[in-house]
C-alpha atoms as a printed R data frame, in Angstrom:
    type eleno elety resid chain resno      x        y       z
1   ATOM     1    CA   MET     A     1 25.196  -67.529 -66.234
2   ATOM     2    CA   ASN     A     2 27.411  -65.042 -64.409
3   ATOM     3    CA   GLY     A     3 26.769  -64.136 -60.786
4   ATOM     4    CA   ASP     A     4 22.966  -64.466 -60.937
5   ATOM     5    CA   GLY     A     5 22.898  -67.218 -58.321
6   ATOM     6    CA   ARG     A     6 21.083  -69.661 -60.586
7   ATOM     7    CA   PRO     A     7 22.712  -73.052 -61.196
8   ATOM     8    CA   PRO     A     8 22.690  -74.648 -64.675
9   ATOM     9    CA   ALA     A     9 19.403  -76.274 -65.600
10  ATOM    10    CA   SER     A    10 20.973  -79.513 -66.864
11  ATOM    11    CA   LEU     A    11 23.854  -81.884 -66.257
12  ATOM    12    CA   LEU     A    12 25.591  -80.925 -69.488
13  ATOM    13    CA   GLY     A    13 25.009  -77.287 -68.535
14  ATOM    14    CA   ALA     A    14 27.024  -77.881 -65.373
15  ATOM    15    CA   PHE     A    15 29.969  -79.178 -67.416
16  ATOM    16    CA   ALA     A    16 29.599  -76.394 -69.980
17  ATOM    17    CA   ALA     A    17 29.722  -73.892 -67.115
18  ATOM    18    CA   GLY     A    18 32.769  -75.664 -65.689
19  ATOM    19    CA   LEU     A    19 34.455  -75.492 -69.083
20  ATOM    20    CA   GLY     A    20 33.556  -71.806 -69.386
21  ATOM    21    CA   ASP     A    21 35.100  -71.137 -65.989
22  ATOM    22    CA   LEU     A    22 38.506  -72.002 -67.472
23  ATOM    23    CA   THR     A    23 38.511  -68.604 -69.188
24  ATOM    24    CA   HIS     A    24 38.268  -66.713 -65.909
25  ATOM    25    CA   PRO     A    25 41.574  -64.991 -64.996
26  ATOM    26    CA   ALA     A    26 41.384  -66.326 -61.432
27  ATOM    27    CA   PHE     A    27 41.740  -69.856 -62.820
28  ATOM    28    CA   ARG     A    28 45.121  -69.331 -64.450
29  ATOM    29    CA   GLY     A    29 47.178  -70.198 -61.413
30  ATOM    30    CA   VAL     A    30 45.098  -73.201 -60.409
31  ATOM    31    CA   ALA     A    31 45.041  -74.351 -64.048
32  ATOM    32    CA   LEU     A    32 48.836  -74.507 -64.098
33  ATOM    33    CA   LYS     A    33 48.792  -76.414 -60.807
34  ATOM    34    CA   THR     A    34 46.172  -78.806 -62.167
35  ATOM    35    CA   ILE     A    35 48.176  -79.511 -65.333
36  ATOM    36    CA   GLY     A    36 51.306  -80.076 -63.262
37  ATOM    37    CA   LEU     A    37 49.567  -82.516 -60.920
38  ATOM    38    CA   SER     A    38 47.914  -84.293 -63.849
39  ATOM    39    CA   LEU     A    39 51.264  -84.737 -65.605
40  ATOM    40    CA   LEU     A    40 52.776  -85.999 -62.353
41  ATOM    41    CA   ALA     A    41 49.900  -88.453 -61.930
42  ATOM    42    CA   TYR     A    42 50.345  -89.626 -65.536
43  ATOM    43    CA   ALA     A    43 54.092  -90.100 -65.053
44  ATOM    44    CA   VAL     A    44 53.820  -91.922 -61.729
45  ATOM    45    CA   THR     A    45 51.002  -94.157 -62.932
46  ATOM    46    CA   GLY     A    46 52.734  -94.937 -66.224
47  ATOM    47    CA   VAL     A    47 56.086  -95.775 -64.612
48  ATOM    48    CA   VAL     A    48 54.507  -98.066 -62.013
49  ATOM    49    CA   ILE     A    49 52.447  -99.914 -64.632
50  ATOM    50    CA   TRP     A    50 55.378 -100.171 -67.042
51  ATOM    51    CA   GLN     A    51 57.682 -101.565 -64.360
52  ATOM    52    CA   GLY     A    52 55.044 -104.078 -63.345
53  ATOM    53    CA   LEU     A    53 54.593 -105.312 -66.904
54  ATOM    54    CA   ALA     A    54 58.355 -105.373 -67.478
55  ATOM    55    CA   ALA     A    55 58.594 -107.898 -64.661
56  ATOM    56    CA   VAL     A    56 56.472 -110.384 -66.651
57  ATOM    57    CA   PRO     A    57 58.916 -113.088 -67.871
58  ATOM    58    CA   THR     A    58 59.154 -114.174 -71.496
59  ATOM    59    CA   THR     A    59 58.266 -117.757 -72.413
60  ATOM    60    CA   GLY     A    60 60.705 -118.286 -75.269
61  ATOM    61    CA   TYR     A    61 57.827 -119.093 -77.622
62  ATOM    62    CA   GLY     A    62 57.560 -116.389 -80.258
63  ATOM    63    CA   TRP     A    63 53.808 -116.272 -80.760
64  ATOM    64    CA   ILE     A    64 53.105 -116.452 -77.033
65  ATOM    65    CA   ASP     A    65 55.509 -113.592 -76.333
66  ATOM    66    CA   VAL     A    66 53.944 -111.548 -79.143
67  ATOM    67    CA   ALA     A    67 50.493 -112.173 -77.660
68  ATOM    68    CA   ILE     A    68 51.759 -111.177 -74.213
69  ATOM    69    CA   GLY     A    69 53.227 -107.993 -75.715
70  ATOM    70    CA   ILE     A    70 49.935 -107.089 -77.383
71  ATOM    71    CA   LEU     A    71 47.935 -107.821 -74.238
72  ATOM    72    CA   SER     A    72 50.432 -105.805 -72.221
73  ATOM    73    CA   GLY     A    73 49.912 -102.812 -74.520
74  ATOM    74    CA   VAL     A    74 46.142 -103.123 -74.206
75  ATOM    75    CA   GLY     A    75 46.570 -103.583 -70.472
76  ATOM    76    CA   ILE     A    76 48.577 -100.358 -70.146
77  ATOM    77    CA   VAL     A    77 45.830  -98.363 -71.888
78  ATOM    78    CA   PHE     A    78 43.111  -99.975 -69.788
79  ATOM    79    CA   VAL     A    79 44.906  -99.658 -66.475
80  ATOM    80    CA   MET     A    80 45.816  -96.031 -67.205
81  ATOM    81    CA   ALA     A    81 42.130  -95.335 -67.933
82  ATOM    82    CA   VAL     A    82 41.194  -96.896 -64.589
83  ATOM    83    CA   VAL     A    83 44.048  -95.738 -62.385
84  ATOM    84    CA   PHE     A    84 44.693  -92.202 -63.658
85  ATOM    85    CA   PRO     A    85 41.360  -90.712 -62.486
86  ATOM    86    CA   ALA     A    86 41.839  -92.346 -59.097
87  ATOM    87    CA   VAL     A    87 45.430  -91.159 -58.736
88  ATOM    88    CA   VAL     A    88 44.736  -87.594 -59.827
89  ATOM    89    CA   SER     A    89 41.669  -87.512 -57.564
90  ATOM    90    CA   THR     A    90 43.911  -88.158 -54.570
91  ATOM    91    CA   PHE     A    91 45.435  -84.756 -55.403
92  ATOM    92    CA   VAL     A    92 42.104  -83.003 -55.924
93  ATOM    93    CA   GLY     A    93 41.964  -81.793 -52.329
94  ATOM    94    CA   LEU     A    94 45.059  -79.685 -52.990
95  ATOM    95    CA   PHE     A    95 43.186  -77.377 -55.360
96  ATOM    96    CA   LEU     A    96 39.499  -78.134 -54.766
97  ATOM    97    CA   ASP     A    97 39.048  -75.192 -52.405
98  ATOM    98    CA   ASP     A    98 40.709  -72.830 -54.899
99  ATOM    99    CA   VAL     A    99 38.383  -73.972 -57.700
100 ATOM   100    CA   ALA     A   100 35.259  -73.975 -55.561
101 ATOM   101    CA   GLU     A   101 35.950  -70.496 -54.167
102 ATOM   102    CA   VAL     A   102 36.331  -68.997 -57.642
103 ATOM   103    CA   VAL     A   103 33.198  -70.733 -58.983
104 ATOM   104    CA   GLU     A   104 31.126  -69.784 -55.959
105 ATOM   105    CA   SER     A   105 32.257  -66.164 -55.855
106 ATOM   106    CA   ARG     A   106 31.734  -65.775 -59.604
107 ATOM   107    CA   HIS     A   107 28.345  -67.467 -59.941
108 ATOM   108    CA   TYR     A   108 26.847  -67.577 -56.454
109 ATOM   109    CA   PRO     A   109 28.060  -64.419 -54.678
110 ATOM   110    CA   ALA     A   110 24.944  -64.187 -52.449
111 ATOM   111    CA   ASP     A   111 25.438  -67.694 -51.013
112 ATOM   112    CA   PRO     A   112 27.428  -68.369 -47.834
113 ATOM   113    CA   PRO     A   113 31.008  -69.352 -48.769
114 ATOM   114    CA   GLY     A   114 32.093  -72.939 -48.239
115 ATOM   115    CA   ARG     A   115 34.516  -74.073 -45.562
116 ATOM   116    CA   SER     A   116 38.003  -75.171 -46.561
117 ATOM   117    CA   LEU     A   117 38.470  -78.914 -46.306
118 ATOM   118    CA   ARG     A   118 40.947  -80.109 -43.726
119 ATOM   119    CA   MET     A   119 44.008  -81.638 -45.355
120 ATOM   120    CA   LEU     A   120 44.347  -84.906 -43.424
121 ATOM   121    CA   PRO     A   121 40.688  -86.068 -43.570
122 ATOM   122    CA   GLY     A   122 40.555  -85.134 -47.256
123 ATOM   123    CA   LEU     A   123 43.758  -87.054 -47.978
124 ATOM   124    CA   ILE     A   124 42.515  -90.111 -46.089
125 ATOM   125    CA   GLN     A   125 39.235  -90.052 -48.034
126 ATOM   126    CA   SER     A   126 41.125  -89.714 -51.324
127 ATOM   127    CA   LEU     A   127 43.373  -92.680 -50.492
128 ATOM   128    CA   ARG     A   128 40.313  -94.735 -49.632
129 ATOM   129    CA   PHE     A   129 38.843  -93.716 -52.977
130 ATOM   130    CA   LEU     A   130 42.019  -94.851 -54.764
131 ATOM   131    CA   GLY     A   131 41.861  -98.246 -53.065
132 ATOM   132    CA   LEU     A   132 38.142  -98.599 -53.795
133 ATOM   133    CA   VAL     A   133 38.567  -97.804 -57.504
134 ATOM   134    CA   LEU     A   134 41.354 -100.374 -57.835
135 ATOM   135    CA   LEU     A   135 39.409 -103.035 -55.923
136 ATOM   136    CA   VAL     A   136 36.098 -102.522 -57.751
137 ATOM   137    CA   ASN     A   137 37.720 -102.527 -61.193
138 ATOM   138    CA   LEU     A   138 39.752 -105.600 -60.300
139 ATOM   139    CA   LEU     A   139 36.565 -107.413 -59.280
140 ATOM   140    CA   ALA     A   140 34.902 -106.234 -62.504
141 ATOM   141    CA   LEU     A   141 37.812 -107.426 -64.662
142 ATOM   142    CA   PRO     A   142 36.130 -110.753 -65.587
143 ATOM   143    CA   LEU     A   143 33.127 -108.791 -66.864
144 ATOM   144    CA   TYR     A   144 35.367 -106.438 -68.824
145 ATOM   145    CA   ILE     A   145 37.013 -109.468 -70.436
146 ATOM   146    CA   ALA     A   146 33.662 -111.180 -71.072
147 ATOM   147    CA   PHE     A   147 32.360 -108.015 -72.794
148 ATOM   148    CA   LEU     A   148 35.601 -107.466 -74.722
149 ATOM   149    CA   PHE     A   149 33.941 -108.263 -78.036
150 ATOM   150    CA   LEU     A   150 30.766 -106.335 -77.166
151 ATOM   151    CA   PRO     A   151 32.110 -102.743 -77.251
152 ATOM   152    CA   PRO     A   152 28.875 -100.968 -76.322
153 ATOM   153    CA   LEU     A   153 28.389 -103.115 -73.244
154 ATOM   154    CA   ASN     A   154 31.957 -102.955 -71.973
155 ATOM   155    CA   LEU     A   155 32.052  -99.176 -72.394
156 ATOM   156    CA   VAL     A   156 28.685  -98.723 -70.689
157 ATOM   157    CA   LEU     A   157 29.837 -100.925 -67.804
158 ATOM   158    CA   PHE     A   158 33.170  -99.123 -67.498
159 ATOM   159    CA   TYR     A   159 31.746  -95.596 -67.544
160 ATOM   160    CA   LEU     A   160 28.785  -96.324 -65.276
161 ATOM   161    CA   LEU     A   161 30.872  -98.210 -62.731
162 ATOM   162    CA   ASN     A   162 33.641  -95.636 -62.616
163 ATOM   163    CA   GLY     A   163 31.134  -92.827 -63.011
164 ATOM   164    CA   TYR     A   164 29.479  -93.924 -59.795
165 ATOM   165    CA   LEU     A   165 32.822  -93.953 -57.972
166 ATOM   166    CA   ILE     A   166 34.068  -90.639 -59.397
167 ATOM   167    CA   GLY     A   167 30.706  -88.925 -58.927
168 ATOM   168    CA   ARG     A   168 30.551  -90.096 -55.342
169 ATOM   169    CA   GLU     A   169 34.048  -88.788 -54.575
170 ATOM   170    CA   TYR     A   170 33.778  -85.369 -56.195
171 ATOM   171    CA   PHE     A   171 30.232  -84.663 -55.020
172 ATOM   172    CA   ASP     A   172 31.089  -85.562 -51.423
173 ATOM   173    CA   LEU     A   173 34.211  -83.378 -51.441
174 ATOM   174    CA   VAL     A   174 32.308  -80.394 -52.841
175 ATOM   175    CA   ALA     A   175 29.270  -80.900 -50.607
176 ATOM   176    CA   MET     A   176 31.338  -81.248 -47.438
177 ATOM   177    CA   ARG     A   177 32.492  -77.669 -47.885
178 ATOM   178    CA   HIS     A   178 28.929  -76.658 -46.965
179 ATOM   179    CA   LEU     A   179 27.411  -79.603 -45.098
180 ATOM   180    CA   PRO     A   180 28.451  -82.078 -42.406
181 ATOM   181    CA   ALA     A   181 29.735  -85.318 -43.920
182 ATOM   182    CA   ALA     A   182 26.563  -87.283 -43.081
183 ATOM   183    CA   GLU     A   183 24.301  -84.663 -44.703
184 ATOM   184    CA   ALA     A   184 26.572  -84.425 -47.764
185 ATOM   185    CA   LYS     A   185 26.399  -88.189 -48.288
186 ATOM   186    CA   ALA     A   186 22.621  -88.198 -47.749
187 ATOM   187    CA   LEU     A   187 22.197  -85.460 -50.380
188 ATOM   188    CA   ARG     A   188 24.321  -87.445 -52.797
189 ATOM   189    CA   ARG     A   189 22.293  -90.615 -52.207
190 ATOM   190    CA   ARG     A   190 19.049  -88.729 -52.880
191 ATOM   191    CA   ASN     A   191 20.492  -87.640 -56.221
192 ATOM   192    CA   ARG     A   192 22.492  -90.764 -57.031
193 ATOM   193    CA   TRP     A   193 21.582  -90.953 -60.716
194 ATOM   194    CA   PRO     A   194 22.464  -87.347 -61.650
195 ATOM   195    CA   VAL     A   195 25.661  -87.711 -59.633
196 ATOM   196    CA   THR     A   196 26.502  -91.029 -61.309
197 ATOM   197    CA   LEU     A   197 25.834  -89.639 -64.791
198 ATOM   198    CA   ALA     A   198 28.002  -86.616 -63.987
199 ATOM   199    CA   GLY     A   199 30.695  -89.033 -62.828
200 ATOM   200    CA   ALA     A   200 30.377  -90.948 -66.116
201 ATOM   201    CA   VAL     A   201 30.938  -87.718 -68.068
202 ATOM   202    CA   ALA     A   202 33.936  -87.037 -65.830
203 ATOM   203    CA   ALA     A   203 35.284  -90.555 -66.418
204 ATOM   204    CA   PHE     A   204 34.996  -89.982 -70.172
205 ATOM   205    CA   LEU     A   205 36.948  -86.711 -69.902
206 ATOM   206    CA   PHE     A   206 39.645  -88.492 -67.907
207 ATOM   207    CA   THR     A   207 40.119  -90.997 -70.745
208 ATOM   208    CA   LEU     A   208 40.787  -88.267 -73.335
209 ATOM   209    CA   PRO     A   209 44.590  -87.820 -73.414
210 ATOM   210    CA   LEU     A   210 44.820  -84.022 -73.728
211 ATOM   211    CA   ALA     A   211 41.525  -83.151 -72.059
212 ATOM   212    CA   ALA     A   212 42.566  -85.232 -69.056
213 ATOM   213    CA   LEU     A   213 45.179  -82.634 -68.117
214 ATOM   214    CA   LEU     A   214 42.502  -80.082 -67.280
215 ATOM   215    CA   ALA     A   215 39.743  -82.579 -66.507
216 ATOM   216    CA   PRO     A   216 40.193  -82.346 -62.702
217 ATOM   217    CA   LEU     A   217 39.615  -78.583 -62.889
218 ATOM   218    CA   VAL     A   218 36.571  -78.813 -65.180
219 ATOM   219    CA   VAL     A   219 35.109  -81.732 -63.214
220 ATOM   220    CA   THR     A   220 35.544  -79.981 -59.867
221 ATOM   221    CA   ALA     A   221 33.896  -76.801 -61.190
222 ATOM   222    CA   ALA     A   222 31.074  -78.845 -62.749
223 ATOM   223    CA   PHE     A   223 30.391  -80.609 -59.454
224 ATOM   224    CA   VAL     A   224 30.205  -77.258 -57.663
225 ATOM   225    CA   HIS     A   225 27.469  -76.277 -60.136
226 ATOM   226    CA   LEU     A   226 25.831  -79.695 -59.715
227 ATOM   227    CA   PHE     A   227 25.823  -79.310 -55.922
228 ATOM   228    CA   LYS     A   228 24.216  -75.888 -56.251
229 ATOM   229    CA   ARG     A   229 21.676  -77.325 -58.666
230 ATOM   230    CA   HIS     A   230 20.494  -79.743 -55.986
231 ATOM   231    CA   THR     A   231 20.473  -77.210 -53.150
232 ATOM   232    CA   ILE     A   232 19.028  -74.126 -54.911
233 ATOM   233    CA   PRO     A   233 15.538  -74.268 -56.494
234 ATOM   234    CA   PRO     A   234 15.317  -73.297 -60.213
235 ATOM   235    CA   ARG     A   235 14.258  -69.706 -59.527
236 ATOM   236    CA   GLY     A   236 17.246  -69.045 -57.311
237 ATOM   237    CA   GLY     A   237 15.479  -69.209 -53.948
238 ATOM   238    CA   ARG     A   238 16.673  -71.299 -51.066
239 ATOM   239    CA   ALA     A   239 15.129  -74.717 -50.395
């Protein structure tokens, strides 16, 4: 697919197209910015979590302190998996327009270009998203603990729950470049399952240490393709 105006035919096709977009020369600058912001998000998130765990007092009982240390290590991995996508997504508005413009001009040149998102409303929405991710995962923590020894179930719960949140955020941001906020949200609700599954794939990418550095770029590009998939009929004509 290259400038023919036809979106990918499948969800995985949208991510494959997003991954392929990384090779485009126009992405080099935004790729460097994405890696920089991802590293910053990793550093900030890691330092905050580490300082919080360092404040946990020792009990003086060896086995209890060892158990606390092990749980703290597991907690760091888990919290990073939850918090990092939310933190880096608060930065997504800084480069979303750059990514979307390249994807749209490369693959959908005949379509009307999207409008740049205003900085303040986008930042406010991203901060709300950060708070929502933290709150929802905190409320789900008892279920995560209950399913700790049932790996398939806890992973399914984690990726579906966070996939819904991530899919909702990225789809709305991409869609609002072309539609009023109410119409963008209505379109997303009509396609909630594809959007949620796309969010689950995105959540998985965010949990891969090296892939996570470029995940915001790939995910943003994939959601541009996903938006086009739900607004352009298969043969390329307008709905």
